[in-house]
N, C-alpha and C positions, 0 to 999 in steps of 0.2 A: 504493499500500499505505500503510497507516496503521499508527503505532506500535504501536497497540493490538491490531491483527489478530492473530489465533491462535484455538487451539480454544476455543469457546464453549459453555456449556451449551446442551442441547437442548429444555428446557423451564423454566419458571416456576419448579418446583420444586427443579431441579438449582441455578437461579441463585441461588435466594434461598440455599440451603444453602452455595453456592460465598462467598456474600457474608459470609458470619459466619466464615469462616474465615481464621485468621491469616496473613499472606502475608510473606515474605523476598523482597525483590527486589533485583535486580542490573540495572544499567545502566551498559554500557562505552562509554565516548566512544573511539572507534579513531583518530579523527584526532589527538586531543588526546595521546591514550598513544603514538601512534607518533611525535609531533613532540616529546615530552618525553622519550623513550628515548633520541631523537638527540641530545638536548641533554645530558643528563646523563652520557651515554656519550662523547661527542665524535665520534660517528662514526655512518655509516648503520648502522640495524640489520640482522645476517644473521640467519642461520636460527638459529643457536645462542643468539643474544640476543633473540629475540622470545619472549613470553610464551606459558606453554601454558594453554591454556583449560580441559583436562581437570583441571588440579591448580586452576584458580580454581574450577570447578565443585565440585570435592571439598570443598576449602574452604568453600565457600557451604551446600551441604547439611550438611556436619558443625556447623556453626555453628546451622544452622535445627531441629535435632532434628526434631520432630513436624510441625513448622509446614512448611505449603506454601512451595516455592520456584519462583520464575521468573525467567530470565536473559536480556538483550536485548541485542545489540551492534549499534549504532548506527554503519553506515559510509559515507564517501563514495565513490563510483565513478566516477571519470575514464573518459570513454569509451574510451581508449586502453588501460586496465587492465581493463577487463570481463572479457576471456578468463581473464586471467591471476587475477582474484581468484574466480573461481568455485570452483576447489578449495577455498581457504580458508572462502569462504562455507558450502559442502556440508558440509565438517568441522566449522565451528563447529553447524549444524542437527544433525550426528549426535550431537556430545556432549550436545544437549537445549538449546542456545543458539537464541533466537529471532535474527533479524535483520532490519534495518530498515536498506535501502539507499537511498540517495539519489544520483541523477547528480551530478557534479560539472561543471556545465558553466559557471560562474561565481565567481570567487573570494570571493563572498560567499555560495555554497550551502553551507551547515553543517548541521549534525543537534543545536545544542543547545536551539534550539525545539521539536524533535522528540523530545527526550528529557525534557524538562520537562511538553510537554503528556502524554507516556506515564506518567512519574510521578504526574502531578496526577490523570487518569484512574485510574489503580490504587487512589491514596488514596482516591477517591469509591467505588470498585467493591468494592473490598477493607478488610480490617481491618491496614493496613499495620504491621507489626511493626519490622522493619529492612530498612531501604535501605542499599544500597550503591552508590555512585557513583564509577566509576573515570574523572576527569578531574581535571586540576590547574587547570582553569579557574574561578578563583573570582571573575571578573568577572560570569559568568552564573549563576553555581550557590550562592555563599554565601547570599545573601539567602532564595531559595525554601529552601533546604536549614534553614537554621537555623528557619524560620517550622514545617517539618514537625518539627525536635527540639522547640521548644516545644509542638507539640500532642502530643509524648508517641511520638515514632518515633524508633527510634534509627538515628541516622544515621552512616554510617560513608564516609569518603572514601578511595579506593583510590588512591595516585599514588606520586610520588616526593619524599622528603623535600626535595629542592633545590628544588622546583617550587611543592607545594601548600603554600605558608606560609598561604593563607587558613585550611584546616582545622587547622592545627597551632595558629594562634593563637585559635582559636575556643574558647568556654569550651561549646558546645553540640553542636560536632561532635566524633566521633573519627577520628584519622589511622590507616592503616596503610600500610607503605612495601611497595609492591608486591614488592619484592624479600625481603620476611619473609613471605610466604605461601608455605608448604612445596612445593617442586616445579614454582613457576612458572618459573623459571629453570634450565636443564641447567647451567650454569656461570655462577660469580660475574660481576656483570657490572663492566666496568673504570670505575669511578666513586668519587669522594670522600666517603664519608659522614660529616661532622661531627658528625652526631647518633648516631653509633655507634663512636665513639673508644674505645679500651681506655682502662683507668684510668691506664696507664703511658705513655698518650699513643704518637703514631706518627710516624714519618718520613713526609713526602711529598716524593716525588722532584721535580724542576723538570721541567716538560712544553715548556719553550723553554730558548733560548741565551741566555746573558749578553751574548755576542757580538754578536747580533743586535738588542742596544738601541743 
């Protein structure tokens, strides 16, 4: 399955019309978001602390206005988890998300290059207006995303403030904390956000014991 597979225009006239339409594109790095979510909360994510994709979709559509929208979740599928992940994948598709699923057969099997290929393809095929990348991986994404921003694309990085320093430091990229998207989490995440302290300050309780020293 190619990252850019999906409904295609049925004739040249439709293809030409589609290519002139502005597009808001979201790509979601599922392995990275899962990993960083565990890092910022200090625990393995449970059902109540996993992001709601229906809320992500509503947020994307509201920002797009009259522009066309497209969203794809990129996922690694370990063979032993294939059956358990099927329900999640079908839910995403029902919400209107495309899914690019790659088998996780070796540690090096990742989805980053597939995400970048998909972004590059859409940037050629469509008039890319706004790109939202849900990933904290600055090593692979910062340079190509900044290149798109220089070309006039509004590029938004959707991640966690504790992780995505590359986006917060960049003069070309816009950063949005995932927990700031309305309705994405049903309960507040157990995290310490130093970027969102109240003006009067906040007490941060210890997470370890002095006697353990």
